[in-house]
N, C-alpha and C positions, 0 to 999 in steps of 0.2 A: 475652752481651749482644747481640752481632751477630745471633745467631740469633733472639732475641726481637724485635729491631728489624726484621729481614727479614720475619718472620711478621706483624708488625703492618702493614707496608707492603703485603704480599700480601693480607691481610684487607681493608684499606682499598680496594685496587684491585678486589677481588672484589665488595665491597659496592657500590662505585661503578658497576661494570659491570652488576650485577643491577638496581640502582635505575634506571639509564638505560634499560635494556631494558624494565623495567616501565612507565616513563613513556611510552616510545615505543609500547608495546603499548596502553596505556590511551588514548593520543591517537588511535591508529588506530581503536579501538572507538567513540570518541565522534564521530569525523568522519562516519561513515555515518549515524547518526540525525540529526545536524545537517543533512546534505545532504538527507535525506528531509523534514525540517521546512521547509527552504527551498523544496523542490519543492511541498509542500502549500500553503505561503503563496502561491506563484506561481499555483497552480491556483485557490485561493480568490479571488485578485484578479481572475481571469478569469470566475468564475462570476457569473451574474446572479441566481441563485436561492440560497436557503438549503437546507440539508439537509432541514429540515422540509417545505419546499415540494416538493422532489423526492420525498420520501417520500409525501406526500399524492398526488402524481401517480401514483406506482407502485401504491399501494394502491387508488386510484380505478380504475385499469385492471384490478385484480385483487381484487374485493370479497371480504371475509372473510379476506384474507391478514394474517399477522402479520409485523412487521418484525424481522429478525434482525440486520442490519448495514447501514450506509450509509457509502460511501466515495467521495470525490472522486477521479476518475481522468482520465487523458489517453488517449483512444482514437483513435489515428492523427491527432493534432492537434486533436481535438474534446474539449472539457472536458465530461465527463459525470459523473453520480452513478451509481455502481453500487449498487443497492439489492437486498439479498438478502432474499427473503421466504420464509415458510413457508406453504404452502397445502395443506391436507389431509394434512399429514405429509410433503409433498414440498418440496424446495428449488427456488426459482425466482430466477433472476438477471435483474433488470430494469435496463436502461440508460436513464437520463433525461437529456436535453439540459440542461446546467447554465445555458444562456442563456434558453431559452424554456419549459422544463418539458415538452416533448413526449417521450412514451415512444418511444424509438428501437427497442428490441428487448427481447424477453422470452425467456429460455431456461431450460428445465428442465434439471436435471443429466443427464438421460438422453435428451434429444431436441434436434432442430434449433430454431433461433430461430423464433418465430411469424412467419409471412409469408415464410419462406425454405424452399426445397426442401431435402430431406436431401442432404447432400454438396455443398452450394453453396459451402462454404468449402474444398473440395479444392484442392490445388496444381495450377496450370496448368503442365504441362511443355512 
């Protein structure tokens, strides 16, 4: 009888430990997306333009382009829309100021940003 009682207690402790670990693990996984959601809300509150307006500016600067993705981002303290376009089978990343709709930069996957010399982003030692 003692052996059965001891095994029941051991089983209950093991189940409790596994359940607590699972809950802690699940809580850790949900904390990251919630943090990203808050960040996205903060950026959206700072943006003066909608994603559609930023997309129109990016496509207007790159006629014939197809929109792949639009994402609100913080670039060194400036809120921008990162608009990924496809132009002639090549990918182009366009940064649009989220306050005024000005196209700040356009960069192909394999080249420097328009208006910048190659290597201008090199580290200054």
